[in-house]
N, CA and C atoms of all chains as a GROMACS GRO file, in nm:
protein
  474
    1MET      N    1   0.097  -0.126  -0.001
    1MET     CA    2  -0.018   0.010  -0.008
    1MET      C    3   0.099   0.134  -0.012
    2LYS      N    4   0.037   0.219  -0.063
    2LYS     CA    5   0.120   0.357  -0.089
    2LYS      C    6   0.061   0.473  -0.001
    3ALA      N    7   0.132   0.552   0.056
    3ALA     CA    8   0.089   0.661   0.127
    3ALA      C    9   0.168   0.772   0.084
    4ARG      N   10   0.105   0.898   0.061
    4ARG     CA   11   0.192   1.028   0.027
    4ARG      C   12   0.157   1.120   0.146
    5VAL      N   13   0.253   1.165   0.213
    5VAL     CA   14   0.269   1.286   0.291
    5VAL      C   15   0.278   1.414   0.253
    6HIS      N   16   0.221   1.505   0.276
    6HIS     CA   17   0.249   1.635   0.256
    6HIS      C   18   0.275   1.727   0.361
    7VAL      N   19   0.404   1.780   0.367
    7VAL     CA   20   0.454   1.864   0.504
    7VAL      C   21   0.466   2.007   0.472
    8MET      N   22   0.395   2.112   0.506
    8MET     CA   23   0.412   2.228   0.456
    8MET      C   24   0.398   2.312   0.590
    9LEU      N   25   0.496   2.409   0.587
    9LEU     CA   26   0.519   2.506   0.689
    9LEU      C   27   0.389   2.590   0.716
   10LYS      N   28   0.346   2.582   0.828
   10LYS     CA   29   0.192   2.656   0.851
   10LYS      C   30   0.204   2.793   0.820
   11ASP      N   31   0.049   2.826   0.798
   11ASP     CA   32   0.032   2.963   0.739
   11ASP      C   33   0.088   3.063   0.841
   12GLY      N   34   0.161   3.174   0.821
   12GLY     CA   35   0.225   3.270   0.913
   12GLY      C   36   0.385   3.234   0.961
   13VAL      N   37   0.417   3.124   0.904
   13VAL     CA   38   0.545   3.082   0.948
   13VAL      C   39   0.613   3.095   0.814
   14LEU      N   40   0.738   3.208   0.851
   14LEU     CA   41   0.802   3.268   0.731
   14LEU      C   42   0.862   3.136   0.641
   15ASP      N   43   0.886   3.136   0.523
   15ASP     CA   44   0.928   3.059   0.424
   15ASP      C   45   1.024   3.086   0.333
   16PRO      N   46   1.133   3.110   0.376
   16PRO     CA   47   1.263   3.145   0.319
   16PRO      C   48   1.289   3.096   0.176
   17GLN      N   49   1.258   2.942   0.191
   17GLN     CA   50   1.288   2.870   0.074
   17GLN      C   51   1.197   2.910  -0.061
   18GLY      N   52   1.068   2.930   0.008
   18GLY     CA   53   0.947   2.986  -0.089
   18GLY      C   54   0.962   3.140  -0.165
   19GLU      N   55   1.052   3.192  -0.082
   19GLU     CA   56   1.081   3.337  -0.088
   19GLU      C   57   1.171   3.355  -0.185
   20ALA      N   58   1.281   3.258  -0.177
   20ALA     CA   59   1.384   3.262  -0.260
   20ALA      C   60   1.327   3.213  -0.419
   21VAL      N   61   1.259   3.101  -0.424
   21VAL     CA   62   1.196   3.063  -0.534
   21VAL      C   63   1.120   3.164  -0.594
   22ARG      N   64   1.047   3.220  -0.522
   22ARG     CA   65   0.959   3.347  -0.588
   22ARG      C   66   1.061   3.458  -0.669
   23HIS      N   67   1.155   3.489  -0.593
   23HIS     CA   68   1.222   3.602  -0.633
   23HIS      C   69   1.306   3.550  -0.762
   24ALA      N   70   1.349   3.406  -0.743
   24ALA     CA   71   1.420   3.367  -0.860
   24ALA      C   72   1.337   3.352  -0.979
   25LEU      N   73   1.202   3.329  -0.976
   25LEU     CA   74   1.111   3.314  -1.084
   25LEU      C   75   1.087   3.460  -1.136
   26GLY      N   76   1.078   3.567  -1.043
   26GLY     CA   77   1.097   3.727  -1.100
   26GLY      C   78   1.190   3.731  -1.189
   27ALA      N   79   1.322   3.705  -1.150
   27ALA     CA   80   1.428   3.710  -1.205
   27ALA      C   81   1.436   3.649  -1.353
   28LEU      N   82   1.370   3.555  -1.359
   28LEU     CA   83   1.373   3.482  -1.478
   28LEU      C   84   1.258   3.521  -1.581
   29GLY      N   85   1.192   3.609  -1.531
   29GLY     CA   86   1.053   3.658  -1.614
   29GLY      C   87   0.931   3.618  -1.587
   30PHE      N   88   0.917   3.547  -1.489
   30PHE     CA   89   0.775   3.490  -1.456
   30PHE      C   90   0.719   3.614  -1.365
   31ASP      N   91   0.607   3.693  -1.416
   31ASP     CA   92   0.574   3.815  -1.380
   31ASP      C   93   0.462   3.780  -1.258
   32GLY      N   94   0.378   3.663  -1.333
   32GLY     CA   95   0.257   3.676  -1.247
   32GLY      C   96   0.255   3.566  -1.143
   33VAL      N   97   0.370   3.553  -1.048
   33VAL     CA   98   0.377   3.432  -0.949
   33VAL      C   99   0.362   3.562  -0.800
   34GLU      N  100   0.252   3.562  -0.727
   34GLU     CA  101   0.205   3.634  -0.640
   34GLU      C  102   0.272   3.556  -0.480
   35GLY      N  103   0.311   3.443  -0.488
   35GLY     CA  104   0.327   3.381  -0.383
   35GLY      C  105   0.384   3.240  -0.404
   36VAL      N  106   0.495   3.185  -0.317
   36VAL     CA  107   0.545   3.051  -0.335
   36VAL      C  108   0.550   2.986  -0.184
   37ARG      N  109   0.487   2.854  -0.193
   37ARG     CA  110   0.544   2.791  -0.033
   37ARG      C  111   0.591   2.660  -0.064
   38GLN      N  112   0.730   2.636  -0.009
   38GLN     CA  113   0.769   2.495  -0.040
   38GLN      C  114   0.748   2.407   0.053
   39GLY      N  115   0.743   2.299   0.033
   39GLY     CA  116   0.739   2.212   0.164
   39GLY      C  117   0.766   2.067   0.110
   40LYS      N  118   0.748   1.957   0.184
   40LYS     CA  119   0.786   1.804   0.155
   40LYS      C  120   0.694   1.741   0.127
   41VAL      N  121   0.742   1.620   0.035
   41VAL     CA  122   0.640   1.544   0.020
   41VAL      C  123   0.714   1.412   0.019
   42ILE      N  124   0.657   1.296   0.103
   42ILE     CA  125   0.719   1.183   0.156
   42ILE      C  126   0.641   1.059   0.091
   43GLU      N  127   0.670   1.006   0.025
   43GLU     CA  128   0.608   0.862  -0.047
   43GLU      C  129   0.642   0.752   0.021
   44LEU      N  130   0.565   0.669   0.081
   44LEU     CA  131   0.576   0.549   0.177
   44LEU      C  132   0.511   0.450   0.114
   45GLU      N  133   0.593   0.332   0.114
   45GLU     CA  134   0.572   0.217   0.031
   45GLU      C  135   0.512   0.118   0.182
   46LEU      N  136   0.408   0.078   0.190
   46LEU     CA  137   0.391   0.021   0.329
   46LEU      C  138   0.343  -0.130   0.288
   47ALA      N  139   0.397  -0.223   0.377
   47ALA     CA  140   0.342  -0.364   0.401
   47ALA      C  141   0.209  -0.369   0.375
   48ASP      N  142   0.135  -0.468   0.364
   48ASP     CA  143   0.010  -0.499   0.343
   48ASP      C  144  -0.077  -0.470   0.475
   49ILE      N  145  -0.156  -0.378   0.494
   49ILE     CA  146  -0.257  -0.358   0.620
   49ILE      C  147  -0.344  -0.283   0.551
   50ASP      N  148  -0.455  -0.250   0.607
   50ASP     CA  149  -0.567  -0.185   0.544
   50ASP      C  150  -0.554  -0.048   0.548
   51ALA      N  151  -0.669   0.020   0.484
   51ALA     CA  152  -0.633   0.171   0.451
   51ALA      C  153  -0.640   0.244   0.577
   52GLU      N  154  -0.735   0.201   0.678
   52GLU     CA  155  -0.775   0.271   0.796
   52GLU      C  156  -0.641   0.273   0.909
   53THR      N  157  -0.599   0.145   0.885
   53THR     CA  158  -0.467   0.125   0.985
   53THR      C  159  -0.343   0.188   0.945
   54ALA      N  160  -0.347   0.218   0.805
   54ALA     CA  161  -0.227   0.303   0.737
   54ALA      C  162  -0.211   0.430   0.772
   55LYS      N  163  -0.369   0.472   0.750
   55LYS     CA  164  -0.349   0.622   0.768
   55LYS      C  165  -0.330   0.653   0.935
   56ALA      N  166  -0.395   0.548   1.011
   56ALA     CA  167  -0.332   0.587   1.166
   56ALA      C  168  -0.188   0.596   1.167
   57GLN      N  169  -0.136   0.477   1.107
   57GLN     CA  170   0.016   0.457   1.134
   57GLN      C  171   0.098   0.574   1.060
   58VAL      N  172   0.056   0.613   0.964
   58VAL     CA  173   0.106   0.734   0.888
   58VAL      C  174   0.120   0.862   0.977
   59GLY      N  175  -0.009   0.887   1.010
   59GLY     CA  176  -0.030   1.021   1.122
   59GLY      C  177   0.058   1.002   1.240
   60GLU      N  178   0.099   0.877   1.275
   60GLU     CA  179   0.174   0.846   1.407
   60GLU      C  180   0.307   0.894   1.369
   61MET      N  181   0.369   0.846   1.221
   61MET     CA  182   0.500   0.889   1.176
   61MET      C  183   0.499   1.016   1.169
   62CYS      N  184   0.411   1.102   1.136
   62CYS     CA  185   0.423   1.238   1.089
   62CYS      C  186   0.445   1.319   1.250
   63GLU      N  187   0.364   1.254   1.340
   63GLU     CA  188   0.380   1.336   1.472
   63GLU      C  189   0.547   1.302   1.516
   64LYS      N  190   0.570   1.205   1.527
   64LYS     CA  191   0.690   1.155   1.573
   64LYS      C  192   0.812   1.191   1.512
   65LEU      N  193   0.819   1.197   1.372
   65LEU     CA  194   0.921   1.210   1.283
   65LEU      C  195   0.934   1.307   1.184
   66LEU      N  196   0.814   1.282   1.094
   66LEU     CA  197   0.805   1.348   0.961
   66LEU      C  198   0.781   1.489   0.964
   67ALA      N  199   0.679   1.538   1.036
   67ALA     CA  200   0.674   1.689   1.064
   67ALA      C  201   0.723   1.762   1.197
   68ASN      N  202   0.763   1.884   1.198
   68ASN     CA  203   0.794   1.939   1.335
   68ASN      C  204   0.638   2.011   1.351
   69THR      N  205   0.564   1.954   1.417
   69THR     CA  206   0.417   2.007   1.434
   69THR      C  207   0.400   2.160   1.514
   70VAL      N  208   0.531   2.203   1.537
   70VAL     CA  209   0.508   2.324   1.610
   70VAL      C  210   0.486   2.436   1.477
   71ILE      N  211   0.564   2.425   1.373
   71ILE     CA  212   0.554   2.478   1.277
   71ILE      C  213   0.518   2.436   1.137
   72GLU      N  214   0.485   2.303   1.137
   72GLU     CA  215   0.453   2.245   1.011
   72GLU      C  216   0.301   2.159   1.035
   73SER      N  217   0.241   2.171   0.916
   73SER     CA  218   0.137   2.101   0.909
   73SER      C  219   0.167   1.973   0.813
   74TYR      N  220   0.070   1.883   0.821
   74TYR     CA  221   0.092   1.757   0.739
   74TYR      C  222  -0.054   1.730   0.685
   75GLN      N  223  -0.050   1.612   0.613
   75GLN     CA  224  -0.148   1.570   0.536
   75GLN      C  225  -0.130   1.458   0.446
   76VAL      N  226  -0.211   1.344   0.503
   76VAL     CA  227  -0.167   1.207   0.457
   76VAL      C  228  -0.279   1.145   0.357
   77GLU      N  229  -0.229   1.116   0.235
   77GLU     CA  230  -0.338   1.044   0.149
   77GLU      C  231  -0.299   0.910   0.155
   78ILE      N  232  -0.401   0.819   0.152
   78ILE     CA  233  -0.360   0.689   0.135
   78ILE      C  234  -0.411   0.612  -0.009
   79GLY      N  235  -0.318   0.524  -0.068
   79GLY     CA  236  -0.384   0.462  -0.182
   79GLY      C  237  -0.277   0.502  -0.312
   80MET      N  238  -0.512   3.212  -0.922
   80MET     CA  239  -0.512   3.074  -0.955
   80MET      C  240  -0.402   2.997  -0.866
   81LYS      N  241  -0.408   2.869  -0.821
   81LYS     CA  242  -0.328   2.791  -0.737
   81LYS      C  243  -0.262   2.686  -0.822
   82ALA      N  244  -0.137   2.676  -0.820
   82ALA     CA  245  -0.074   2.524  -0.888
   82ALA      C  246   0.004   2.483  -0.774
   83ARG      N  247   0.000   2.373  -0.782
   83ARG     CA  248   0.103   2.277  -0.691
   83ARG      C  249   0.180   2.190  -0.792
   84VAL      N  250   0.329   2.201  -0.758
   84VAL     CA  251   0.438   2.118  -0.836
   84VAL      C  252   0.499   2.005  -0.739
   85HIS      N  253   0.485   1.883  -0.770
   85HIS     CA  254   0.563   1.790  -0.711
   85HIS      C  255   0.686   1.766  -0.788
   86VAL      N  256   0.810   1.775  -0.728
   86VAL     CA  257   0.909   1.727  -0.775
   86VAL      C  258   0.985   1.595  -0.704
   87MET      N  259   0.978   1.510  -0.762
   87MET     CA  260   1.027   1.365  -0.706
   87MET      C  261   1.168   1.343  -0.795
   88LEU      N  262   1.257   1.270  -0.698
   88LEU     CA  263   1.385   1.166  -0.797
   88LEU      C  264   1.328   1.082  -0.871
   89LYS      N  265   1.392   1.077  -0.998
   89LYS     CA  266   1.363   0.958  -1.104
   89LYS      C  267   1.373   0.830  -1.032
   90ASP      N  268   1.275   0.751  -1.081
   90ASP     CA  269   1.323   0.608  -1.040
   90ASP      C  270   1.474   0.575  -1.055
   91GLY      N  271   1.533   0.505  -0.976
   91GLY     CA  272   1.650   0.455  -1.010
   91GLY      C  273   1.779   0.553  -0.961
   92VAL      N  274   1.725   0.663  -0.937
   92VAL     CA  275   1.830   0.752  -0.880
   92VAL      C  276   1.828   0.748  -0.712
   93LEU      N  277   1.941   0.734  -0.675
   93LEU     CA  278   1.983   0.712  -0.522
   93LEU      C  279   1.889   0.824  -0.433
   94ASP      N  280   1.796   0.807  -0.326
   94ASP     CA  281   1.756   0.893  -0.244
   94ASP      C  282   1.794   0.878  -0.107
   95PRO      N  283   1.905   0.959  -0.071
   95PRO     CA  284   1.951   0.940   0.064
   95PRO      C  285   1.883   0.985   0.180
   96GLN      N  286   1.802   1.076   0.110
   96GLN     CA  287   1.698   1.139   0.233
   96GLN      C  288   1.596   1.055   0.249
   97GLY      N  289   1.527   0.986   0.149
   97GLY     CA  290   1.437   0.892   0.170
   97GLY      C  291   1.479   0.756   0.262
   98GLU      N  292   1.593   0.724   0.224
   98GLU     CA  293   1.671   0.620   0.298
   98GLU      C  294   1.665   0.644   0.439
   99ALA      N  295   1.725   0.762   0.473
   99ALA     CA  296   1.746   0.812   0.620
   99ALA      C  297   1.622   0.820   0.686
  100VAL      N  298   1.500   0.848   0.609
  100VAL     CA  299   1.360   0.829   0.700
  100VAL      C  300   1.318   0.706   0.689
  101ARG      N  301   1.381   0.631   0.618
  101ARG     CA  302   1.318   0.470   0.642
  101ARG      C  303   1.401   0.419   0.756
  102HIS      N  304   1.512   0.455   0.775
  102HIS     CA  305   1.577   0.389   0.889
  102HIS      C  306   1.548   0.447   1.008
  103ALA      N  307   1.506   0.564   0.990
  103ALA     CA  308   1.475   0.647   1.118
  103ALA      C  309   1.355   0.582   1.171
  104LEU      N  310   1.255   0.551   1.071
  104LEU     CA  311   1.100   0.503   1.107
  104LEU      C  312   1.139   0.361   1.167
  105GLY      N  313   1.208   0.309   1.104
  105GLY     CA  314   1.236   0.161   1.151
  105GLY      C  315   1.277   0.162   1.302
  106ALA      N  316   1.384   0.252   1.334
  106ALA     CA  317   1.438   0.287   1.458
  106ALA      C  318   1.324   0.309   1.560
  107LEU      N  319   1.224   0.380   1.501
  107LEU     CA  320   1.095   0.424   1.616
  107LEU      C  321   1.014   0.312   1.630
  108GLY      N  322   1.043   0.191   1.574
  108GLY     CA  323   0.959   0.084   1.570
  108GLY      C  324   0.828   0.054   1.452
  109PHE      N  325   0.847   0.142   1.348
  109PHE     CA  326   0.759   0.123   1.241
  109PHE      C  327   0.799   0.042   1.137
  110ASP      N  328   0.762  -0.120   1.170
  110ASP     CA  329   0.818  -0.221   1.084
  110ASP      C  330   0.782  -0.233   0.929
  111GLY      N  331   0.677  -0.190   0.927
  111GLY     CA  332   0.611  -0.221   0.782
  111GLY      C  333   0.659  -0.087   0.657
  112VAL      N  334   0.741  -0.035   0.689
  112VAL     CA  335   0.771   0.032   0.576
  112VAL      C  336   0.888  -0.004   0.506
  113GLU      N  337   0.832  -0.043   0.383
  113GLU     CA  338   0.929  -0.099   0.283
  113GLU      C  339   1.011   0.020   0.178
  114GLY      N  340   0.962   0.129   0.158
  114GLY     CA  341   1.024   0.227   0.096
  114GLY      C  342   1.009   0.371   0.118
  115VAL      N  343   1.082   0.464   0.104
  115VAL     CA  344   1.029   0.587   0.124
  115VAL      C  345   1.108   0.669   0.016
  116ARG      N  346   1.048   0.764  -0.034
  116ARG     CA  347   1.102   0.872  -0.150
  116ARG      C  348   1.055   0.976  -0.088
  117GLN      N  349   1.157   1.063  -0.082
  117GLN     CA  350   1.116   1.218  -0.012
  117GLN      C  351   1.128   1.331  -0.157
  118GLY      N  352   1.052   1.398  -0.179
  118GLY     CA  353   1.077   1.505  -0.272
  118GLY      C  354   1.021   1.651  -0.237
  119LYS      N  355   1.001   1.719  -0.319
  119LYS     CA  356   0.954   1.859  -0.307
  119LYS      C  357   0.811   1.889  -0.325
  120VAL      N  358   0.729   1.963  -0.289
  120VAL     CA  359   0.615   2.019  -0.322
  120VAL      C  360   0.642   2.169  -0.309
  121ILE      N  361   0.598   2.197  -0.429
  121ILE     CA  362   0.606   2.382  -0.430
  121ILE      C  363   0.431   2.427  -0.468
  122GLU      N  364   0.406   2.510  -0.379
  122GLU     CA  365   0.254   2.575  -0.410
  122GLU      C  366   0.287   2.707  -0.453
  123LEU      N  367   0.210   2.738  -0.573
  123LEU     CA  368   0.219   2.886  -0.628
  123LEU      C  369   0.114   2.946  -0.641
  124GLU      N  370   0.104   3.071  -0.605
  124GLU     CA  371  -0.030   3.161  -0.638
  124GLU      C  372   0.019   3.238  -0.760
  125LEU      N  373  -0.058   3.206  -0.855
  125LEU     CA  374  -0.044   3.284  -0.980
  125LEU      C  375  -0.158   3.391  -0.991
  126ALA      N  376  -0.110   3.515  -1.055
  126ALA     CA  377  -0.207   3.621  -1.093
  126ALA      C  378  -0.316   3.540  -1.200
  127ASP      N  379  -0.433   3.623  -1.201
  127ASP     CA  380  -0.531   3.545  -1.282
  127ASP      C  381  -0.505   3.524  -1.431
  128ILE      N  382  -0.493   3.410  -1.450
  128ILE     CA  383  -0.470   3.361  -1.608
  128ILE      C  384  -0.549   3.221  -1.623
  129ASP      N  385  -0.586   3.181  -1.723
  129ASP     CA  386  -0.663   3.044  -1.754
  129ASP      C  387  -0.584   2.949  -1.728
  130ALA      N  388  -0.663   2.827  -1.708
  130ALA     CA  389  -0.605   2.696  -1.633
  130ALA      C  390  -0.482   2.640  -1.749
  131GLU      N  391  -0.506   2.651  -1.868
  131GLU     CA  392  -0.439   2.605  -1.965
  131GLU      C  393  -0.281   2.705  -1.955
  132THR      N  394  -0.283   2.806  -1.974
  132THR     CA  395  -0.182   2.894  -1.958
  132THR      C  396  -0.100   2.861  -1.842
  133ALA      N  397  -0.171   2.875  -1.728
  133ALA     CA  398  -0.108   2.827  -1.606
  133ALA      C  399  -0.036   2.723  -1.620
  134LYS      N  400  -0.092   2.620  -1.669
  134LYS     CA  401  -0.026   2.491  -1.684
  134LYS      C  402   0.085   2.493  -1.767
  135ALA      N  403   0.092   2.542  -1.874
  135ALA     CA  404   0.203   2.550  -1.984
  135ALA      C  405   0.326   2.688  -1.888
  136GLN      N  406   0.276   2.752  -1.828
  136GLN     CA  407   0.366   2.883  -1.741
  136GLN      C  408   0.452   2.800  -1.636
  137VAL      N  409   0.391   2.708  -1.591
  137VAL     CA  410   0.421   2.642  -1.447
  137VAL      C  411   0.504   2.507  -1.496
  138GLY      N  412   0.499   2.448  -1.621
  138GLY     CA  413   0.577   2.364  -1.664
  138GLY      C  414   0.727   2.425  -1.719
  139GLU      N  415   0.702   2.537  -1.776
  139GLU     CA  416   0.836   2.618  -1.834
  139GLU      C  417   0.914   2.644  -1.698
  140MET      N  418   0.845   2.695  -1.604
  140MET     CA  419   0.906   2.720  -1.457
  140MET      C  420   0.997   2.612  -1.414
  141CYS      N  421   0.920   2.500  -1.433
  141CYS     CA  422   0.999   2.353  -1.374
  141CYS      C  423   1.114   2.328  -1.466
  142GLU      N  424   1.099   2.330  -1.601
  142GLU     CA  425   1.215   2.318  -1.683
  142GLU      C  426   1.324   2.420  -1.645
  143LYS      N  427   1.275   2.527  -1.620
  143LYS     CA  428   1.392   2.637  -1.595
  143LYS      C  429   1.461   2.618  -1.474
  144LEU      N  430   1.380   2.596  -1.338
  144LEU     CA  431   1.406   2.635  -1.259
  144LEU      C  432   1.393   2.532  -1.086
  145LEU      N  433   1.239   2.491  -1.099
  145LEU     CA  434   1.195   2.412  -1.004
  145LEU      C  435   1.250   2.263  -0.984
  146ALA      N  436   1.271   2.189  -1.124
  146ALA     CA  437   1.317   2.096  -1.138
  146ALA      C  438   1.457   2.059  -1.191
  147ASN      N  439   1.545   1.970  -1.137
  147ASN     CA  440   1.661   1.938  -1.242
  147ASN      C  441   1.622   1.833  -1.308
  148THR      N  442   1.595   1.828  -1.436
  148THR     CA  443   1.515   1.722  -1.509
  148THR      C  444   1.624   1.583  -1.565
  149VAL      N  445   1.736   1.630  -1.514
  149VAL     CA  446   1.840   1.515  -1.544
  149VAL      C  447   1.798   1.387  -1.431
  150ILE      N  448   1.772   1.459  -1.328
  150ILE     CA  449   1.740   1.330  -1.212
  150ILE      C  450   1.592   1.336  -1.140
  151GLU      N  451   1.535   1.472  -1.196
  151GLU     CA  452   1.413   1.466  -1.100
  151GLU      C  453   1.281   1.461  -1.195
  152SER      N  454   1.188   1.425  -1.178
  152SER     CA  455   1.051   1.430  -1.258
  152SER      C  456   0.950   1.526  -1.184
  153TYR      N  457   0.870   1.589  -1.256
  153TYR     CA  458   0.765   1.699  -1.208
  153TYR      C  459   0.623   1.661  -1.243
  154GLN      N  460   0.546   1.693  -1.156
  154GLN     CA  461   0.405   1.689  -1.222
  154GLN      C  462   0.327   1.800  -1.142
  155VAL      N  463   0.262   1.861  -1.226
  155VAL     CA  464   0.181   2.022  -1.222
  155VAL      C  465   0.034   1.980  -1.186
  156GLU      N  466  -0.017   2.038  -1.101
  156GLU     CA  467  -0.163   2.042  -1.070
  156GLU      C  468  -0.216   2.161  -1.058
  157ILE      N  469  -0.329   2.212  -1.145
  157ILE     CA  470  -0.378   2.340  -1.146
  157ILE      C  471  -0.520   2.344  -1.075
  158GLY      N  472  -0.523   2.466  -0.989
  158GLY     CA  473  -0.668   2.473  -0.929
  158GLY      C  474  -0.672   2.434  -0.765
   0.00000   0.00000   0.00000
Protein backbone atom coordinates (compact mmCIF):
# COMPACT_ATOMS: atom_id res chain seq x y z
CA MET A 1 0.00 0.00 0.00
CA LYS A 2 1.22 3.46 -0.89
CA ALA A 3 0.89 6.56 1.26
CA ARG A 4 1.79 10.12 0.43
CA VAL A 5 2.45 12.78 3.05
CA HIS A 6 2.60 16.51 2.41
CA VAL A 7 4.42 18.57 5.01
CA MET A 8 4.08 22.34 4.67
CA LEU A 9 5.04 25.23 6.90
CA LYS A 10 1.97 26.56 8.68
CA ASP A 11 0.43 29.82 7.49
CA GLY A 12 2.20 32.70 9.14
CA VAL A 13 5.51 30.87 9.44
CA LEU A 14 8.14 32.56 7.30
CA ASP A 15 9.17 30.41 4.33
CA PRO A 16 12.58 31.65 3.13
CA GLN A 17 12.91 28.80 0.63
CA GLY A 18 9.60 29.73 -0.96
CA GLU A 19 10.58 33.40 -1.01
CA ALA A 20 13.87 32.55 -2.71
CA VAL A 21 11.98 30.61 -5.38
CA ARG A 22 9.59 33.54 -5.89
CA HIS A 23 12.48 35.97 -6.38
CA ALA A 24 14.25 33.60 -8.75
CA LEU A 25 11.08 33.15 -10.82
CA GLY A 26 10.70 36.92 -11.00
CA ALA A 27 14.30 37.26 -12.16
CA LEU A 28 13.60 34.71 -14.90
CA GLY A 29 10.73 36.84 -16.17
CA PHE A 30 7.75 35.02 -14.63
CA ASP A 31 5.84 38.08 -13.49
CA GLY A 32 2.52 36.63 -12.41
CA VAL A 33 3.79 34.74 -9.38
CA GLU A 34 2.24 36.26 -6.27
CA GLY A 35 3.34 33.75 -3.68
CA VAL A 36 5.35 30.56 -3.28
CA ARG A 37 5.38 28.08 -0.42
CA GLN A 38 7.73 25.13 -0.48
CA GLY A 39 7.25 21.94 1.45
CA LYS A 40 8.14 18.28 1.49
CA VAL A 41 6.38 15.31 0.01
CA ILE A 42 7.17 11.87 1.37
CA GLU A 43 6.01 8.73 -0.44
CA LEU A 44 5.87 5.60 1.69
CA GLU A 45 5.55 2.02 0.52
CA LEU A 46 3.84 0.12 3.34
CA ALA A 47 3.50 -3.61 3.95
CA ASP A 48 -0.03 -4.93 3.39
CA ILE A 49 -2.36 -3.40 5.93
CA ASP A 50 -5.82 -1.95 5.52
CA ALA A 51 -6.26 1.70 4.62
CA GLU A 52 -7.62 2.75 8.01
CA THR A 53 -4.67 1.25 9.93
CA ALA A 54 -2.26 2.70 7.38
CA LYS A 55 -3.71 6.17 7.81
CA ALA A 56 -3.44 5.98 11.60
CA GLN A 57 0.11 4.64 11.40
CA VAL A 58 1.29 7.29 8.96
CA GLY A 59 -0.31 9.97 11.14
CA GLU A 60 1.78 8.67 14.03
CA MET A 61 4.91 8.75 11.86
CA CYS A 62 4.18 12.40 11.06
CA GLU A 63 3.74 13.29 14.72
CA LYS A 64 6.91 11.49 15.75
CA LEU A 65 9.29 12.11 12.88
CA LEU A 66 8.11 13.45 9.55
CA ALA A 67 6.74 16.83 10.61
CA ASN A 68 7.70 19.39 13.19
CA THR A 69 4.16 20.07 14.33
CA VAL A 70 5.14 23.31 16.04
CA ILE A 71 5.68 25.01 12.70
CA GLU A 72 4.53 22.46 10.10
CA SER A 73 1.21 20.94 9.16
CA TYR A 74 0.82 17.61 7.39
CA GLN A 75 -1.70 15.88 5.22
CA VAL A 76 -1.86 12.12 4.63
CA GLU A 77 -3.21 10.47 1.47
CA ILE A 78 -3.57 6.72 1.29
CA GLY A 79 -3.75 4.62 -1.89
CA MET B 1 -5.10 30.70 -9.35
CA LYS B 2 -3.23 28.08 -7.39
CA ALA B 3 -0.79 25.56 -8.78
CA ARG B 4 0.97 22.73 -7.03
CA VAL B 5 4.15 21.11 -8.30
CA HIS B 6 5.58 17.81 -7.10
CA VAL B 7 9.26 17.26 -7.78
CA MET B 8 10.54 13.75 -7.10
CA LEU B 9 13.81 12.02 -7.86
CA LYS B 10 13.41 9.73 -10.87
CA ASP B 11 13.17 5.99 -10.29
CA GLY B 12 16.63 4.53 -10.11
CA VAL B 13 18.20 7.70 -8.71
CA LEU B 14 19.47 7.07 -5.20
CA ASP B 15 17.45 8.96 -2.58
CA PRO B 16 19.61 9.21 0.56
CA GLN B 17 17.07 11.46 2.29
CA GLY B 18 14.33 8.88 1.77
CA GLU B 19 16.65 6.12 2.97
CA ALA B 20 17.47 8.10 6.11
CA VAL B 21 13.76 8.49 6.83
CA ARG B 22 13.18 4.76 6.29
CA HIS B 23 15.95 3.87 8.75
CA ALA B 24 14.68 6.37 11.30
CA LEU B 25 11.14 5.00 11.03
CA GLY B 26 12.49 1.49 11.54
CA ALA B 27 14.40 2.65 14.62
CA LEU B 28 11.15 4.13 15.99
CA GLY B 29 9.45 0.75 15.68
CA PHE B 30 7.53 1.22 12.41
CA ASP B 31 8.32 -2.14 10.86
CA GLY B 32 6.04 -2.20 7.85
CA VAL B 33 7.80 0.51 5.87
CA GLU B 34 9.28 -1.02 2.72
CA GLY B 35 10.39 2.09 0.92
CA VAL B 36 10.49 5.85 1.27
CA ARG B 37 11.05 8.52 -1.40
CA GLN B 38 11.25 12.14 -0.44
CA GLY B 39 10.60 15.03 -2.77
CA LYS B 40 9.56 18.65 -2.87
CA VAL B 41 6.17 20.21 -3.18
CA ILE B 42 5.90 23.81 -4.36
CA GLU B 43 2.65 25.73 -4.10
CA LEU B 44 2.35 28.74 -6.37
CA GLU B 45 -0.16 31.55 -6.22
CA LEU B 46 -0.53 32.86 -9.76
CA ALA B 47 -2.11 36.07 -11.04
CA ASP B 48 -5.40 35.53 -12.86
CA ILE B 49 -4.77 33.54 -16.01
CA ASP B 50 -6.66 30.61 -17.48
CA ALA B 51 -5.84 27.06 -16.44
CA GLU B 52 -4.26 26.07 -19.75
CA THR B 53 -1.85 29.04 -19.79
CA ALA B 54 -1.07 28.46 -16.11
CA LYS B 55 -0.20 24.82 -16.76
CA ALA B 56 2.11 25.73 -19.64
CA GLN B 57 3.76 28.50 -17.63
CA VAL B 58 4.31 26.33 -14.57
CA GLY B 59 5.75 23.59 -16.80
CA GLU B 60 8.25 26.14 -18.11
CA MET B 61 9.11 27.17 -14.51
CA CYS B 62 9.82 23.52 -13.73
CA GLU B 63 12.06 23.11 -16.76
CA LYS B 64 13.97 26.30 -16.02
CA LEU B 65 14.18 26.38 -12.22
CA LEU B 66 12.05 24.14 -10.05
CA ALA B 67 13.27 20.73 -11.16
CA ASN B 68 16.61 19.34 -12.24
CA THR B 69 15.22 17.30 -15.11
CA VAL B 70 18.35 15.18 -15.39
CA ILE B 71 17.52 13.42 -12.13
CA GLU B 72 14.08 14.71 -11.15
CA SER B 73 10.61 14.38 -12.58
CA TYR B 74 7.80 16.83 -11.95
CA GLN B 75 4.05 16.84 -11.95
CA VAL B 76 1.87 19.96 -12.18
CA GLU B 77 -1.62 20.29 -10.71
CA ILE B 78 -3.68 23.40 -11.39
CA GLY B 79 -6.58 24.66 -9.28
